KEKE-3310 file (N, C-alpha, C; in steps of 0.2 Angstrom, whole numbers, plus 5000, padded with zeros to 4 digits):
npx = (4917:4927:4917:4915:4928:4929:4919:4923:4935:4929:4922:4932:4938:4928:4927:4939:4938:4927:4933:4943:4936:4929:4941:4945:4934:4935:4947:4946:4936:4944:4955:4949:4945:4957:4962:4952:4955:4967:4962:4955:4964:4973:4964:4961:4974:4975:4965:4970:4981:4974:4967:4978:4984:4972:4973:4986:4982:4973:4980:4987:4999:5013:5009:5015:5016:5019:5021:5019:5025:5021:5026:5020:5006:5005:4999:5004:5000:5009:5012:4999:4996:5006:5001:4990:4982:4979:4975:4966:4959:4959:4966:4982:4991:5000:5012:5022:5025:5032:5046:5047:5036:5037:5041:5029:5017:5015:5015:5007:4999:4997:5000:4997:4997:4986:4987:4979:4964:4951:4940:4932:4930:4922:4923:4935:4952:4966:4981:4994:4989:4977:4972:4966:4965:4965:4953:4957:4969:4966:4962:4974:4982:4976:4978:4992:4994:4990:4982:4977:4973:4976:4966:4967:4974:4983:4978:4965:4953:4954:4945:4933:4919:4912:4923:4929:4919:4917:4930:4930:4920:4926:4937:4930:4924:4934:4938:4947:4952:4950:4954:4951:4945:4928:4911:4898:4892:4889:4899:4910:4912:4915:4928:4943:4945:4954:4958:4972:4977:4974:4978:4973:4970:4970:4968:4972:4971:4977:4977:4987:4981:4971:4977:4971:4959:4942:4934:4918:4905:4894:4899:4909:4914:4920:4933:4947:4956:4972:4972:4975:4966:4956:4965:4968:4956:4951:4960:4958:4946:4949:4957:4947:4940:4949:4960:4975:4986:4990:4990:4996:4993:5000:4999:5010:5023:5036:5037:5049:5060:5072:5073:5063:5051:5049:5036:5031:5039:5033:5020:5022:5026:5015:5005:5011:5012:4999:4994:4997:5006:5013:5020:5016:5023:5020:5020:5031:5037:5050:5062:5063:5069:5069:5063:5066:5060:5060:5047:5041:5026:5014:5008:5017:5020:5030:5033:5036:5039:5038:5042:5041:5045:5044:5040:5044:5040:5029:5026:5026:5027:5036:5051:5061:5075:5079:5066:5063:5067:5064:5058:5053:5045:5047:5039:5041:5030:5024:5012:5013:5005:5008:5013:5003:4997:5005:5012:5027:5039:5048:5057:5064:5064:5070:5068:5077:5070:5068:5061:5060:5060:5063:5062:5050:5038:5029:5037:5039:5044:5046:5061:5072:5083:5096:5097:5098:5110:5119:5117:5123:5136:5140:5141:5130:5123:5111:5106:5112:5129:5126:5113:5116:5126:5118:5110:5118:5121:5109:5106:5116:5112:5100:5105:5111:5101:5091:5100:5112:5109:5096)
npy = (4468:4477:4488:4490:4495:4507:4514:4516:4523:4535:4540:4542:4553:4563:4565:4571:4582:4588:4590:4600:4610:4613:4616:4627:4636:4637:4643:4655:4661:4662:4670:4681:4692:4698:4703:4711:4721:4725:4731:4741:4750:4752:4761:4771:4777:4781:4790:4801:4805:4810:4821:4828:4832:4840:4850:4856:4860:4870:4881:4894:4900:4912:4929:4943:4961:4975:4991:5007:5024:5041:5059:5076:5081:5095:5109:5122:5138:5140:5127:5121:5130:5127:5113:5115:5111:5118:5114:5103:5110:5109:5101:5092:5082:5072:5070:5074:5064:5054:5049:5043:5034:5020:5016:5016:5012:4997:4994:4987:4994:5011:5026:5044:5061:5072:5089:5101:5108:5102:5110:5114:5122:5132:5142:5146:5143:5142:5147:5147:5158:5149:5136:5129:5116:5110:5099:5087:5082:5073:5061:5059:5055:5044:5035:5036:5028:5028:5024:5028:5042:5054:5066:5077:5091:5106:5115:5110:5116:5126:5132:5131:5122:5118:5116:5104:5095:5094:5091:5077:5071:5072:5064:5052:5050:5044:5034:5034:5030:5038:5047:5057:5070:5074:5072:5070:5067:5054:5048:5052:5043:5032:5020:5019:5005:4994:4979:4970:4958:4948:4954:4964:4981:4995:5013:5028:5047:5063:5081:5094:5107:5119:5132:5143:5143:5143:5129:5124:5126:5119:5108:5101:5088:5087:5086:5078:5083:5083:5075:5069:5061:5058:5051:5039:5033:5031:5022:5012:5007:5003:4992:4984:4981:4970:4972:4969:4977:4994:5010:5026:5042:5057:5075:5086:5094:5106:5118:5117:5112:5101:5091:5081:5088:5089:5087:5079:5068:5064:5061:5051:5040:5040:5035:5022:5015:5013:5005:5009:5003:5008:5025:5039:5055:5072:5089:5097:5099:5096:5084:5073:5062:5044:5030:5013:5000:4988:4987:4985:4982:4988:4976:4968:4960:4960:4970:4975:4991:5007:5022:5037:5052:5064:5066:5075:5086:5078:5083:5099:5118:5125:5134:5135:5130:5113:5110:5104:5091:5074:5058:5042:5029:5013:5000:4983:4971:4957:4946:4933:4918:4906:4910:4915:4925:4936:4953:4958:4969:4969:4975:4991:5003:5016:5028:5041:5057:5071:5087:5095:5110:5118:5128:5133:5126:5113:5111:5106:5091:5075:5068:5054:5054:5046:5038:5048:5054:5043:5040:5051:5050:5038:5043:5048:5061:5067:5077:5094:5100:5109:5105:5092:5094:5101:5090:5080:5088:5088:5074:5071:5078:5071:5058:5062:5065:5053:5042:5032:5018:5012)
npz = (4965:4961:4962:4974:4978:4970:4976:4989:4987:4982:4992:5001:4993:4994:5008:5010:5003:5011:5022:5019:5015:5029:5036:5029:5031:5046:5046:5041:5051:5063:5059:5054:5063:5066:5055:5051:5061:5057:5044:5050:5057:5046:5038:5047:5048:5035:5035:5044:5036:5026:5033:5037:5024:5020:5029:5026:5013:5016:5022:5016:5005:5010:5007:4997:4994:4984:4990:4984:4987:4986:4986:4991:4980:4971:4962:4954:4946:4936:4932:4929:4917:4909:4906:4898:4883:4868:4857:4860:4869:4882:4898:4901:4910:4910:4903:4912:4919:4911:4912:4924:4927:4926:4938:4946:4939:4939:4952:4967:4976:4976:4984:4989:4992:4990:4987:4985:4978:4969:4963:4952:4936:4935:4944:4943:4940:4952:4961:4972:4986:4988:4982:4967:4956:4938:4934:4927:4931:4940:4932:4926:4936:4940:4928:4929:4940:4952:4967:4980:4988:5000:5006:5016:5022:5024:5013:5010:5013:5004:4994:5001:5009:4998:4989:4995:4992:4979:4975:4981:4973:4960:4962:4964:4951:4943:4949:4960:4976:4992:5007:5023:5020:5020:5013:5019:5037:5039:5029:5035:5046:5042:5039:5028:5021:5011:5001:4995:4986:4995:5007:5020:5021:5031:5030:5037:5038:5043:5047:5052:5052:5043:5037:5044:5039:5043:5049:5043:5055:5056:5051:5055:5053:5041:5039:5044:5057:5066:5082:5097:5103:5094:5084:5091:5094:5081:5076:5085:5081:5068:5070:5075:5063:5059:5051:5042:5040:5045:5038:5041:5036:5037:5039:5042:5054:5049:5037:5025:5033:5036:5044:5056:5068:5087:5089:5079:5080:5092:5089:5079:5088:5095:5085:5081:5093:5096:5085:5071:5057:5046:5044:5034:5030:5026:5019:5024:5011:5008:5008:5022:5036:5035:5044:5049:5059:5073:5085:5101:5108:5119:5124:5125:5112:5097:5082:5065:5059:5050:5045:5036:5037:5029:5012:5004:4990:4976:4964:4959:4958:4964:4969:4979:4988:4988:4986:4974:4974:4977:4982:4976:4985:4989:4996:5002:5007:5018:5021:5033:5034:5041:5052:5061:5052:5053:5049:5039:5036:5023:5014:5010:4998:4987:4974:4968:4963:4952:4950:4935:4927:4915:4899:4886:4883:4889:4899:4913:4920:4927:4932:4933:4943:4945:4935:4924:4928:4927:4913:4906:4911:4904:4891:4884:4880:4884:4894:4899:4904:4915:4920:4923:4934:4942:4946:4951:4963:4969:4971:4979:4991:4994:4996:5009:5017:5016:5015:5006:5003:5008)
capx = (4923:4928:4913:4916:4935:4928:4915:4928:4938:4925:4921:4938:4939:4922:4929:4945:4935:4924:4938:4947:4931:4929:4947:4945:4929:4937:4953:4943:4933:4950:4959:4945:4945:4964:4962:4947:4959:4972:4960:4953:4971:4975:4959:4963:4980:4973:4960:4974:4984:4969:4966:4984:4984:4968:4975:4991:4979:4970:4985:4990:5007:5013:5007:5019:5014:5023:5017:5023:5022:5024:5025:5014:5004:5004:4999:5005:4998:5014:5011:4993:4996:5010:4998:4984:4983:4975:4972:4961:4954:4958:4973:4984:4998:5002:5019:5026:5027:5034:5052:5046:5030:5038:5042:5023:5012:5015:5015:5001:4996:5001:4998:5000:4994:4983:4988:4976:4958:4947:4933:4929:4933:4917:4926:4942:4958:4970:4988:4995:4988:4970:4973:4961:4968:4961:4951:4959:4975:4963:4962:4981:4985:4974:4981:4999:4994:4988:4976:4974:4975:4975:4964:4967:4980:4982:4975:4960:4948:4955:4938:4927:4916:4911:4929:4930:4913:4919:4936:4929:4916:4931:4941:4926:4923:4940:4939:4953:4951:4952:4951:4953:4939:4921:4905:4893:4894:4890:4905:4916:4911:4918:4936:4945:4948:4955:4961:4977:4981:4972:4981:4967:4974:4967:4971:4969:4975:4976:4981:4989:4977:4968:4979:4967:4952:4938:4930:4911:4903:4890:4901:4915:4915:4922:4940:4951:4963:4976:4970:4977:4960:4953:4969:4968:4949:4951:4965:4955:4940:4953:4959:4941:4940:4953:4965:4982:4991:4987:4994:4992:4997:5001:5001:5013:5029:5037:5039:5056:5063:5074:5072:5056:5052:5047:5029:5031:5042:5029:5014:5024:5027:5008:5003:5015:5010:4991:4991:4999:5013:5017:5018:5018:5022:5019:5019:5037:5039:5057:5064:5065:5072:5065:5067:5062:5063:5055:5045:5038:5020:5012:5005:5024:5022:5035:5030:5040:5037:5042:5040:5044:5043:5042:5043:5044:5035:5030:5026:5025:5030:5040:5058:5065:5080:5077:5058:5062:5069:5059:5059:5047:5046:5044:5040:5039:5026:5023:5008:5015:5000:5009:5015:4998:4996:5010:5015:5034:5041:5054:5062:5062:5069:5068:5070:5077:5068:5069:5056:5064:5056:5065:5059:5045:5032:5031:5043:5038:5046:5050:5067:5075:5091:5102:5097:5100:5117:5122:5118:5127:5143:5141:5142:5123:5122:5104:5106:5119:5133:5123:5108:5121:5129:5113:5106:5123:5121:5102:5107:5120:5108:5095:5108:5113:5094:5089:5105:5111:5105:5091)
capy = (4471:4484:4493:4492:4499:4513:4517:4518:4528:4541:4542:4546:4559:4566:4566:4576:4589:4591:4592:4605:4615:4615:4620:4635:4640:4639:4648:4662:4663:4662:4675:4687:4698:4701:4706:4717:4726:4728:4736:4748:4753:4756:4766:4776:4780:4785:4796:4805:4807:4814:4826:4831:4834:4845:4856:4859:4865:4876:4886:4897:4902:4919:4933:4948:4966:4981:4998:5013:5031:5048:5065:5080:5083:5102:5112:5130:5142:5139:5120:5121:5133:5122:5107:5117:5109:5123:5110:5100:5115:5104:5100:5085:5082:5065:5070:5076:5057:5049:5046:5039:5031:5013:5013:5016:5010:4992:4992:4983:4999:5017:5031:5050:5067:5077:5096:5105:5106:5101:5114:5115:5127:5138:5147:5148:5139:5146:5144:5148:5153:5145:5131:5126:5114:5107:5092:5083:5079:5066:5056:5058:5052:5037:5033:5034:5020:5030:5020:5031:5049:5058:5074:5082:5094:5112:5117:5107:5120:5133:5133:5130:5115:5116:5113:5099:5091:5094:5087:5070:5069:5071:5057:5046:5049:5041:5028:5035:5030:5044:5048:5063:5074:5070:5076:5069:5064:5046:5045:5052:5039:5025:5019:5017:4999:4991:4973:4969:4951:4945:4958:4969:4987:5001:5019:5035:5052:5068:5087:5099:5113:5122:5139:5147:5144:5140:5123:5126:5124:5113:5102:5099:5081:5087:5086:5075:5087:5079:5075:5062:5056:5054:5046:5033:5031:5028:5016:5006:5005:5000:4986:4979:4978:4964:4973:4966:4982:5001:5016:5032:5048:5063:5081:5089:5097:5113:5119:5118:5110:5093:5087:5081:5091:5085:5085:5074:5062:5061:5059:5045:5035:5038:5031:5016:5011:5012:5001:5010:5000:5013:5032:5043:5061:5077:5096:5102:5101:5095:5077:5071:5056:5038:5025:5006:4997:4984:4990:4981:4985:4988:4969:4963:4958:4964:4971:4980:4997:5011:5030:5042:5058:5068:5063:5082:5087:5074:5088:5107:5124:5129:5135:5135:5125:5106:5108:5101:5084:5070:5051:5037:5025:5007:4995:4976:4969:4951:4942:4926:4914:4901:4914:4920:4930:4942:4956:4960:4974:4966:4979:4998:5006:5023:5031:5049:5060:5079:5092:5099:5115:5123:5126:5136:5123:5106:5113:5102:5085:5072:5065:5049:5057:5043:5036:5053:5054:5037:5040:5057:5047:5034:5047:5050:5069:5070:5083:5097:5101:5114:5101:5087:5096:5102:5083:5077:5091:5086:5067:5070:5079:5066:5054:5064:5064:5047:5036:5029:5011:5011)
capz = (4969:4958:4962:4981:4979:4967:4981:4995:4985:4981:4999:5004:4991:4996:5015:5010:5000:5016:5027:5017:5017:5035:5037:5027:5035:5052:5046:5041:5057:5067:5057:5051:5068:5066:5047:5052:5064:5052:5039:5053:5057:5039:5037:5052:5046:5029:5037:5047:5031:5022:5036:5036:5017:5019:5032:5023:5008:5019:5024:5009:5005:5012:5001:4997:4989:4985:4990:4983:4990:4982:4990:4990:4974:4971:4956:4954:4940:4930:4930:4924:4912:4905:4903:4894:4876:4865:4852:4864:4874:4890:4901:4901:4914:4909:4901:4916:4923:4907:4914:4931:4928:4927:4946:4949:4936:4939:4958:4969:4978:4977:4988:4987:4995:4985:4991:4980:4977:4961:4964:4946:4932:4936:4950:4941:4943:4956:4963:4980:4993:4988:4976:4964:4950:4933:4936:4923:4934:4943:4928:4925:4942:4940:4923:4931:4943:4960:4970:4986:4990:5006:5005:5021:5022:5025:5008:5009:5013:5001:4991:5006:5010:4991:4986:4997:4990:4972:4974:4981:4967:4954:4962:4963:4945:4940:4953:4966:4984:4996:5014:5026:5019:5019:5011:5024:5043:5038:5026:5039:5051:5039:5038:5022:5021:5005:5001:4990:4985:5003:5012:5021:5023:5033:5028:5040:5037:5047:5044:5057:5051:5036:5035:5048:5037:5048:5047:5045:5061:5056:5045:5057:5051:5033:5038:5049:5061:5071:5089:5100:5106:5087:5081:5095:5092:5074:5076:5088:5077:5063:5072:5076:5057:5058:5045:5042:5040:5046:5035:5043:5031:5042:5036:5049:5053:5048:5030:5022:5038:5033:5050:5059:5075:5092:5088:5073:5084:5098:5085:5076:5092:5097:5080:5081:5099:5095:5079:5064:5055:5042:5044:5029:5031:5020:5021:5024:5005:5007:5012:5030:5036:5035:5048:5049:5066:5076:5091:5106:5109:5127:5126:5124:5106:5093:5075:5060:5057:5045:5045:5031:5041:5023:5006:5000:4984:4970:4958:4962:4954:4970:4967:4985:4989:4990:4985:4968:4974:4980:4981:4976:4990:4987:5003:5000:5013:5017:5026:5035:5036:5045:5059:5064:5049:5055:5043:5040:5030:5020:5011:5009:4994:4985:4968:4968:4957:4953:4945:4930:4924:4911:4893:4886:4883:4892:4904:4919:4919:4933:4930:4937:4945:4945:4927:4920:4928:4923:4904:4905:4912:4898:4885:4881:4882:4884:4897:4898:4909:4920:4923:4926:4940:4948:4947:4956:4969:4973:4973:4986:4997:4995:5000:5015:5021:5017:5015:4999:5004:5014)
cpx = (4925:4924:4913:4922:4933:4925:4919:4932:4935:4923:4926:4939:4935:4925:4934:4942:4931:4928:4942:4942:4930:4935:4947:4940:4931:4942:4950:4939:4938:4953:4955:4946:4952:4964:4957:4951:4963:4969:4958:4959:4973:4970:4960:4968:4979:4970:4965:4978:4981:4968:4972:4986:4978:4970:4981:4988:4976:4974:4988:4997:5007:5013:5012:5016:5019:5019:5022:5021:5026:5023:5019:5013:5002:5003:4999:5003:5003:5013:5004:4992:5001:5006:4992:4987:4978:4971:4965:4956:4954:4965:4975:4991:5001:5010:5024:5029:5031:5040:5052:5040:5031:5039:5035:5018:5010:5015:5007:4997:5001:4997:5001:4995:4993:4983:4985:4968:4955:4940:4930:4931:4928:4919:4932:4948:4963:4975:4988:4992:4982:4970:4966:4963:4963:4959:4954:4966:4972:4964:4970:4984:4983:4977:4989:4999:4992:4981:4972:4976:4972:4972:4964:4973:4978:4978:4968:4953:4948:4949:4932:4925:4915:4917:4930:4925:4915:4925:4935:4925:4921:4935:4937:4925:4928:4942:4946:4950:4953:4951:4954:4949:4933:4915:4899:4896:4894:4896:4911:4917:4913:4925:4937:4949:4949:4959:4965:4980:4980:4975:4975:4972:4970:4971:4968:4973:4972:4980:4982:4983:4975:4970:4975:4960:4947:4934:4922:4909:4898:4892:4908:4918:4919:4929:4943:4957:4965:4974:4972:4971:4957:4958:4968:4961:4949:4955:4962:4949:4943:4954:4954:4939:4943:4957:4971:4988:4988:4992:4991:4997:4995:5003:5004:5020:5030:5040:5046:5062:5065:5075:5066:5057:5050:5040:5028:5033:5037:5023:5017:5024:5019:5004:5005:5012:5003:4989:4994:5006:5016:5015:5020:5017:5022:5019:5026:5040:5047:5057:5066:5067:5067:5068:5062:5065:5057:5053:5041:5032:5018:5009:5010:5024:5027:5032:5036:5035:5040:5038:5045:5042:5041:5044:5043:5039:5036:5030:5024:5028:5034:5048:5063:5069:5077:5070:5057:5064:5064:5062:5053:5049:5042:5044:5037:5036:5025:5018:5010:5009:5001:5012:5010:4996:5000:5012:5023:5034:5048:5059:5059:5066:5066:5071:5071:5074:5068:5064:5060:5058:5059:5063:5053:5038:5034:5037:5045:5040:5049:5056:5069:5082:5096:5102:5100:5108:5121:5123:5122:5135:5144:5141:5136:5122:5115:5103:5113:5123:5129:5117:5112:5124:5123:5110:5111:5122:5114:5103:5110:5116:5103:5098:5110:5106:5092:5094:5106:5109:5102:5088)
cpy = (4476:4490:4496:4496:4506:4518:4520:4523:4535:4543:4545:4552:4564:4569:4571:4583:4592:4594:4598:4611:4619:4619:4627:4639:4642:4644:4655:4664:4665:4669:4682:4693:4701:4705:4712:4723:4730:4733:4742:4752:4757:4762:4773:4780:4783:4791:4802:4809:4812:4821:4831:4835:4842:4852:4859:4863:4870:4881:4889:4900:4910:4923:4941:4953:4970:4988:5004:5019:5037:5054:5069:5082:5090:5104:5120:5133:5139:5131:5119:5124:5130:5116:5108:5115:5114:5119:5106:5104:5111:5104:5092:5086:5076:5065:5071:5069:5052:5045:5042:5034:5023:5011:5014:5012:5002:4988:4990:4988:5005:5023:5038:5055:5071:5084:5101:5103:5105:5104:5115:5122:5134:5144:5149:5144:5144:5142:5147:5156:5149:5142:5129:5123:5111:5100:5086:5079:5073:5061:5054:5054:5045:5033:5031:5028:5022:5026:5024:5037:5051:5065:5078:5085:5102:5118:5114:5111:5127:5136:5131:5124:5112:5113:5106:5093:5090:5089:5079:5067:5068:5065:5052:5045:5045:5035:5028:5034:5036:5044:5054:5069:5071:5074:5076:5066:5057:5044:5047:5047:5032:5025:5017:5010:4995:4984:4972:4962:4947:4948:4964:4975:4992:5008:5025:5041:5058:5075:5091:5105:5114:5129:5143:5148:5140:5135:5125:5123:5119:5108:5101:5092:5081:5085:5083:5079:5083:5080:5068:5058:5053:5049:5040:5030:5027:5022:5010:5003:5001:4993:4980:4977:4972:4966:4970:4971:4989:5006:5021:5038:5054:5070:5085:5093:5104:5115:5121:5114:5102:5089:5087:5085:5088:5082:5079:5067:5059:5058:5052:5040:5034:5034:5023:5012:5009:5008:5002:5006:5004:5020:5036:5051:5065:5083:5100:5104:5099:5086:5078:5064:5050:5033:5018:5003:4992:4987:4985:4986:4985:4981:4964:4961:4963:4965:4976:4986:5002:5017:5033:5049:5064:5066:5070:5081:5081:5079:5095:5112:5128:5128:5135:5130:5119:5104:5104:5094:5080:5062:5046:5032:5019:5002:4989:4973:4962:4949:4936:4922:4909:4904:4919:4926:4937:4945:4958:4965:4972:4970:4987:5001:5013:5025:5038:5052:5068:5081:5096:5103:5120:5122:5131:5132:5115:5106:5109:5094:5081:5069:5060:5051:5053:5039:5042:5055:5049:5038:5045:5054:5042:5037:5048:5058:5071:5075:5087:5098:5103:5108:5095:5089:5098:5094:5080:5081:5089:5079:5067:5072:5075:5061:5055:5063:5056:5041:5034:5022:5011:5005)
cpz = (4967:4961:4970:4982:4976:4973:4987:4993:4984:4987:5002:5001:4993:5003:5015:5007:5006:5021:5026:5017:5024:5038:5035:5030:5042:5052:5045:5047:5062:5066:5055:5056:5067:5059:5047:5056:5061:5047:5043:5055:5051:5038:5041:5050:5040:5031:5040:5041:5027:5025:5036:5030:5017:5023:5029:5016:5010:5021:5018:5010:5006:5005:5002:4991:4990:4984:4988:4984:4986:4988:4989:4982:4973:4963:4956:4947:4934:4928:4926:4918:4906:4902:4900:4887:4872:4860:4854:4868:4881:4893:4901:4905:4914:4907:4906:4920:4918:4909:4921:4932:4929:4934:4949:4946:4937:4947:4962:4972:4979:4980:4987:4991:4990:4989:4987:4981:4970:4962:4958:4942:4933:4940:4948:4944:4946:4958:4971:4980:4993:4981:4974:4956:4945:4935:4933:4926:4938:4939:4926:4930:4942:4935:4925:4935:4950:4960:4975:4987:4997:5004:5010:5022:5023:5020:5007:5009:5008:4996:4995:5006:5002:4987:4988:4994:4982:4971:4976:4975:4960:4955:4962:4955:4941:4943:4958:4972:4987:5004:5018:5025:5017:5017:5016:5030:5043:5034:5030:5045:5048:5038:5031:5023:5014:5005:4994:4990:4992:5007:5014:5024:5024:5032:5032:5039:5041:5045:5050:5057:5044:5035:5038:5044:5041:5045:5048:5051:5062:5051:5049:5055:5044:5034:5044:5051:5065:5077:5091:5101:5099:5083:5085:5094:5086:5073:5080:5085:5071:5065:5074:5068:5055:5051:5047:5043:5041:5043:5038:5039:5035:5038:5042:5048:5050:5040:5030:5028:5035:5039:5053:5066:5080:5092:5084:5076:5089:5094:5082:5082:5095:5091:5081:5086:5099:5089:5072:5062:5051:5043:5039:5029:5025:5023:5021:5017:5004:5010:5019:5030:5036:5040:5049:5056:5069:5083:5094:5109:5117:5129:5125:5117:5103:5086:5072:5059:5054:5045:5040:5034:5035:5018:5001:4994:4978:4964:4962:4957:4959:4967:4973:4985:4990:4988:4978:4968:4978:4979:4980:4980:4989:4994:5000:5007:5012:5023:5027:5038:5040:5052:5061:5059:5050:5049:5045:5034:5028:5018:5010:5005:4991:4979:4969:4962:4958:4947:4941:4927:4921:4904:4892:4886:4885:4895:4910:4917:4924:4930:4935:4938:4943:4938:4923:4921:4925:4915:4903:4907:4907:4892:4881:4884:4881:4888:4897:4905:4916:4924:4926:4933:4945:4950:4953:4963:4973:4975:4979:4992:4999:4999:5007:5020:5022:5017:5008:4999:5009:5014)
residu = (UNK:UNK:UNK:UNK:UNK:UNK:UNK:UNK:UNK:UNK:UNK:UNK:UNK:UNK:UNK:UNK:UNK:UNK:UNK:UNK:UNK:UNK:UNK:UNK:UNK:UNK:UNK:UNK:UNK:UNK:UNK:UNK:UNK:UNK:UNK:UNK:UNK:UNK:UNK:UNK:UNK:UNK:UNK:UNK:UNK:UNK:UNK:UNK:UNK:UNK:UNK:UNK:UNK:UNK:UNK:UNK:UNK:UNK:UNK:UNK:UNK:UNK:UNK:UNK:UNK:UNK:UNK:UNK:UNK:UNK:UNK:UNK:UNK:UNK:UNK:UNK:UNK:UNK:UNK:UNK:UNK:UNK:UNK:UNK:UNK:UNK:UNK:UNK:UNK:UNK:UNK:UNK:UNK:UNK:UNK:UNK:UNK:UNK:UNK:UNK:UNK:UNK:UNK:UNK:UNK:UNK:UNK:UNK:UNK:UNK:UNK:UNK:UNK:UNK:UNK:UNK:UNK:UNK:UNK:UNK:UNK:UNK:UNK:UNK:UNK:UNK:UNK:UNK:UNK:UNK:UNK:UNK:UNK:UNK:UNK:UNK:UNK:UNK:UNK:UNK:UNK:UNK:UNK:UNK:UNK:UNK:UNK:UNK:UNK:UNK:UNK:UNK:UNK:UNK:UNK:UNK:UNK:UNK:UNK:UNK:UNK:UNK:UNK:UNK:UNK:UNK:UNK:UNK:UNK:UNK:UNK:UNK:UNK:UNK:UNK:UNK:UNK:UNK:UNK:UNK:UNK:UNK:UNK:UNK:UNK:UNK:UNK:UNK:UNK:UNK:UNK:UNK:UNK:UNK:UNK:UNK:UNK:UNK:UNK:UNK:UNK:UNK:UNK:UNK:UNK:UNK:UNK:UNK:UNK:UNK:UNK:UNK:UNK:UNK:UNK:UNK:UNK:UNK:UNK:UNK:UNK:UNK:UNK:UNK:UNK:UNK:UNK:UNK:UNK:UNK:UNK:UNK:UNK:UNK:UNK:UNK:UNK:UNK:UNK:UNK:UNK:UNK:UNK:UNK:UNK:UNK:UNK:UNK:UNK:UNK:UNK:UNK:UNK:UNK:UNK:UNK:UNK:UNK:UNK:UNK:UNK:UNK:UNK:UNK:UNK:UNK:UNK:UNK:UNK:UNK:UNK:UNK:UNK:UNK:UNK:UNK:UNK:UNK:UNK:UNK:UNK:UNK:UNK:UNK:UNK:UNK:UNK:UNK:UNK:UNK:UNK:UNK:UNK:UNK:UNK:UNK:UNK:UNK:UNK:UNK:UNK:UNK:UNK:UNK:UNK:UNK:UNK:UNK:UNK:UNK:UNK:UNK:UNK:UNK:UNK:UNK:UNK:UNK:UNK:UNK:UNK:UNK:UNK:UNK:UNK:UNK:UNK:UNK:UNK:UNK:UNK:UNK:UNK:UNK:UNK:UNK:UNK:UNK:UNK:UNK:UNK:UNK:UNK:UNK:UNK:UNK:UNK:UNK:UNK:UNK:UNK:UNK:UNK:UNK:UNK:UNK:UNK:UNK:UNK:UNK:UNK:UNK:UNK:UNK:UNK:UNK:UNK:UNK:UNK:UNK:UNK:UNK:UNK:UNK:UNK:UNK:UNK:UNK:UNK:UNK:UNK:UNK:UNK:UNK:UNK:UNK:UNK:UNK:UNK:UNK:UNK:UNK:UNK:UNK:UNK:UNK:UNK:UNK:UNK:UNK:UNK:UNK:UNK:UNK:UNK:UNK)
# end
């Protein structure tokens, strides 16, 4: 009897176990499709999130660079005689820059105009009207922080084609980029493009003439002279290089005139309307106005542009009024990746400088005008009353041309 009861209980337990197993099985069969759908939806959502994260990672942050620009780099006989070091038997111009080098040496890109030749000592160093400067100045400019020099100006052919060639060789030796004069036709066909922190910059340069020195007929490629046709053609080629920023260096205007003439204004408009973003002028040897504005291009788009019609002399031995004053220009430029890589010119600032040239040796020295005046006013008598008054006069004129806050 007990065995029968035990058997029945065992059968009931077994039946319950089987029933539970069947329920679990059918429960999985019934709900598995919903769970699979939910899993697929979650996976798709995760994929979308991952794609968005990848896109965010692929869009770099905006990149900003600082560009410094200096005026005409000239060298008269008084300058290179002053720079000669008899103990070394060589020239050294570096002392001229001691007081202003902090405004240049740490900038991302520094541009200047080399208004002399480096034709070599064998033909003899010369001053005005046909310049030939000691080659050491190239190294001193490089160590100061210069990156790019325009070599096209009215003195480029002072020592003929050989002078152009040797100047290029000397700049190449120290690693200075250059444009505007060329040794070969192949070189002349190439555009100067450099990249700074991911910003691709194209640089072109032109001169109004060569002081009536004939360009060799079989070497007309050796210098870029101002021509509407050539400017437009070069700018079109530069745009095909997909550069972010185009800088044009112009040797133009009338010497010692503190205002741009009609031709400068016309050429400036031509440059900007055809692709130039920044226009940098030289040749007048005195300061002329700067202007920053937003312009509308023929295709209807807008862009920032900036023009410095003349930055005067960076260094020279000239003594005519206003030729000793200049400015170190600093431009802050940003490439906006999230706005179709558009370029903006965020700020334009300048440091007023003065070419001091008194004394028997090491007489030439660039002064930071505002700093010297402030030190004098604070009781540091590092300069005398005469120089203090001169610097105030020069600064007032600089403010009058460029504005106190640009």
